[in-house]
N, C-alpha and C positions, 0 to 999 in steps of 0.2 A: 748202578752203586747209591746214586741218592733216593731214588725209588726202595733198593733193600734199608739203607740206615730208615728210611722214614717207616718203612714197615715193620723196626725192629722196635722204634719207636711207639708204633701203637701198641703190639705187641706188648710193653714192657706196661705202657699205661692201662691198658685193659686187663694184662695180671693183677697190675698194686689196685687197680677199682675193682676188679674183682676178691680179692683176699682180705682187702683192706676193712677191718674191723669195725663194724658198727654199731649203738648204742642201744641199748635194749633196757626195758623196765627191771626192777628189783623189789625183792619183796622187803618192805620196810620194815625196820626195827633189827635183831641180833639174828644172824644170818647164824646157826652153828652148824650147821655143813660146808660151809666155807674157814679154810683155815691160810691166812697168810704169813710172807716173812715177815720177821717184825725183832725189833733191836730192845723195845723197849716194852712193859706190861701195858700200857696207855700209850696210844699212838693218838694223832689226826693229823688226815690229810685237809690243807683247809687251803684259804686264798685271802689275802687281807684284806679285797675289796668286798667280797661274798658277805652279804648280808645273810644268811641262813649261817654261813661261818662265825660269823662274830656273836651269834646267840649259842652256839655250841662253846667257844670260847670265855664269853661271860662266865658260863657254865660251868666250867671246870676251872677257872680262876675263881670264881665265888666259893663254889667248893675245897677248894685248897689241894687242887687234883693235879699231881706232877704229872707231867706227858710230854712225849717228842712230838715233835709238828713237823710236818714237811707241808712246802708251802708249792704250790701248785699253781701256774699262770692261767687263768681261764680264756678261752676266745674274747670276751668283754675286754680284758687285760693287755690282748696283743698277741694272745700264743693259744695254740691248740694241745697244750701237755695234759690233758683231762679226757681228751682224745686218740691217744696212744696207744696202741697194742697192749703196751706196758701197763699204762695206768688202767686200762679198761677190762685187765684181769683184777684189779683190784675192786672197782667197782662199774661191773658192765653199763651204767647207765651213765658214765661218764661226766658225773658232778663233784661238788666239795659241798660239804666235808664229809667225811669216810671217818668214823669214833674208830678203832679198831684196840680191842681188850683182850689180849691174851692171845693174837692170830685173828680173832673173828670180828668181823666187821659187824658192826650197828650202819644201815642205811637210815638215811632222812632225817633230819636235823630235830622236827620235833619229838623223833622216836629216841634221838642220841639225848635229849638233855633228859626224857623220863627213865632213858637207862642210866643216866648216870646218877640222879639221884636214888634209884632204887638199890644201883649195886658198886657206887666207886665213893660215898659220902665217907667221912671217916666219922666214929660213932660221935653218937652227941648233937651232930649237925642236922638240920630238917629243909628241906627245901617246898617243902608242901604247909598247906597248914594241917590242921590235926579234925578238924571239925568233918565228918563225912560228906556235908551239905558242901561244906568249901572247898571240897577238896574236888566233889565231881565240878563245881564252879569253874575250880584251877583248871580241869583238864579242858571243859570245853573253852576259855581264856587262851591256851594252848593251840589248840585248834584255830583259834579265830585271828594268832597271830602266824601261823603257816600259811605258807604262799604254795597252795596246792592248784594244780590245772586241772580243769571239765572242760566238756565239750559247751559250758554257759559263755565262758570266754570268749565266744566268736557269736553264739546264740542270742545272747543276752549280755553284753560287757556293764551295763548297772548294774545289772542285780550280782552277777560276779564279781565285781568289786565290790559292793557291799555286803557280799557272802562275808567274808573275811579279810581283818584291816589287813592281814600279808599278801595278800592277794593286789593289791595297791602297788604293791613292793615294785614289781616290774615297771607299770607306765609311771609309776614318781617317779623313775631315776633315768626316763627318757631325757628327759634334758640333761642332765648330769653326763648320761653314755654323749650326746651330740657335742657337748662342749669339750668334753675329753678327747673324742673323736678331731675334732676343729683344730684342739691347741697340739696334741701329742701323734694321732694318726698321720703316718708319711705315706709315699706311693710304694716302698718296700713290705709294710704292712696290708696295704692294696692288694698288692700283686701275691701274697701269701693268702690273707683271705680268698681269694678268688680261685686260687688253684685247690685251695681245701671244698669249693663245692660239688663237686662232684663224688666225694668222699665223706660227708655231713649230709644225716638224713634230715635235722633239723635244718633250715637253713634261713628261720628268720632273724638270730644274730648278724649272719655275714651281710644278710640282705639290709638289713636296719643302719650297721655302719657302714657298706658303701654308699649308702646314701648319705648318713652325716657328714661322712667324707667330700662328696661332688657338691651337695648343695646345701652344706651348715643346716642352721634351725631352720630354712626355707625346706626342707626336707618334710616336715610336719604337716607342709600344703601340698607338696610334691605324692605324695605315699599317703593315701588319704586315711587308713586304717590307722596308722603312728597318730596323724593328729587329731582324728577322731577320740580314742581310745585317751590319749593325752589329756583332752579338756573333761572327759569325765572323772577327774582326778580331784580337783578341790572339792566336788559336791560330796566323792566317797569319803575324803579323808575327813571333812567336817561331821560327814555322821558318824563314822567310828571315833572320833573323839569326843561327841555328845555320849557317845554310852559309853565311853570312859569315865568324861566327869560327872556321869549318874551314879558309876559303880565305887569312885573315890570318896562320893561323896557319901552314899551310903556305909559305906567303911571304916570313914572319917581318918585313912591315910595313915601315914603319908605314901604307904603302898597300896596295892592293890587290897591287901586284907587286913588292911590295920600295920600295927607294927611289923606283920611280919612279910618278910623277902622272900618271895617265891616263883617259882616257876612260868607262873603267870609272868610276873616282872620282866623275867629277864627275856620270854617269848618278844616281849616287845622294845625293849634293847634297839635290836637294829633297824626298826620301824623308823623310829624318833630319828637313830642318827642319819639314817638315810632321809630323813626330811630334812633334816639341816643341813648335810652336805648338799641335796637339792633345790636349795631353799623355797621349799614349803613350807617351814616350821615361821617364817618372822609372819604370816598373815593371820595366825591363827591362834598364836599362845596369848596374844592380849584379850579375846573371844572365850579362852579356856584357863581360869586359873589355878585351879587344881589340877589340872593336867600339865601344866605350867609347874608348879611345886613338885610335882613328881616328878618328873624329867628329871629337874636341878636334886633330887635326893637321888635318883638312879645313876646322875651322874659322879656322883663321889663314891659312891659303891666299889670297891680295889675292883670286883668284877668288871663293873665298864671299863674301868682305866687300861686293865692288862688286854680286854677285847680289840683296844681301837687300830685303826690302820696303822703299819708300819710308819715312821717318819716322812719316807720318800713320799710313801702314796698318799699320807696327810697333806703333803707338800704342794702333791698334785690336784688335790681334792679343792683344797682353798681355793687355787688357780683357776680351776675347772667353777665356783662359785662365785667369783669375780666378775667373771665371762658371765654366767647367767644372771646376776643383779644388771650388768649392761644390758642385757638380752632384753631385761624384763621393764626396761624403763626405755629404748630404743629401738627394737624391733615389735612391730605388732601382731605377728603369728604367737612369741612367746609371752607379750602381754595378754591374747586371748586366752593361750593355754592355762596362766595361772588361775584368771579371771573365774576360768570353766566356760569362754564362750566357745562358738564354734566361727569358723572362720571362711 
């Protein structure tokens, strides 16, 4: 009898494993051939902690576009809502955000903000410079603020982090995820994560979270790839802030293209926000006065205010920040990471 029940359970597991949908790549930009059920003309699938989601929410708010927001909980926030069969029909890549316009999805945040500027802005409003050379520069800066993974991430991590400022988002968030795991991750969440291992093709988030759950900040020493990548973050941030300081000086601020607030500025919103939450920003703000003034100007924008995480997540991230501050004083590994030193 027990053998029969065991066989049934194994069979059910194999069936679920075999039939469970896997994430796959999508074509960035508007996918006209895909039509999704929708209730409003403009809808956005997003996560309140997601940097890419914040970029698009900031753009929609700056443009004054009304939209229906559908919040999805990410693995990094404790659930796998973006990996369900239902959601993978919306976005086969299993990521957020997804902008939906009249039922057609637009994938990848850097393409979404360009789509908003081209198709959804009210008459008379522009989020791009009129000068052709500046417009080309804006597109280059949108690319710089984008998080685009390539083989270079593993073959040459320092070059990967310098390639785009947006590429720094993942590694600069490692301490924040570690703090959030230590404070809020529990045994039930750990069991859920482990149970998803057979069904998720990319297990980096699962492995990282379990490592943080077991070892806390010592995980950066136990899992060498985490520690090595995290130690590269200060140098990469410093490099990108140097470039931004030069650009702001050239165009005489307060924004990248002077008085014009553009998609280039919106692209950097989540990067600076993440630097604040993960406690990287304090060690750079005195060194780069124009960038500091620039970030303060952005924070006064209505689009930025509307894009911030909800109050519950804000409280969570503030608590995580306090823990990181304590680690920076008392934990040798975290000290080394924020100083850019190996350990």
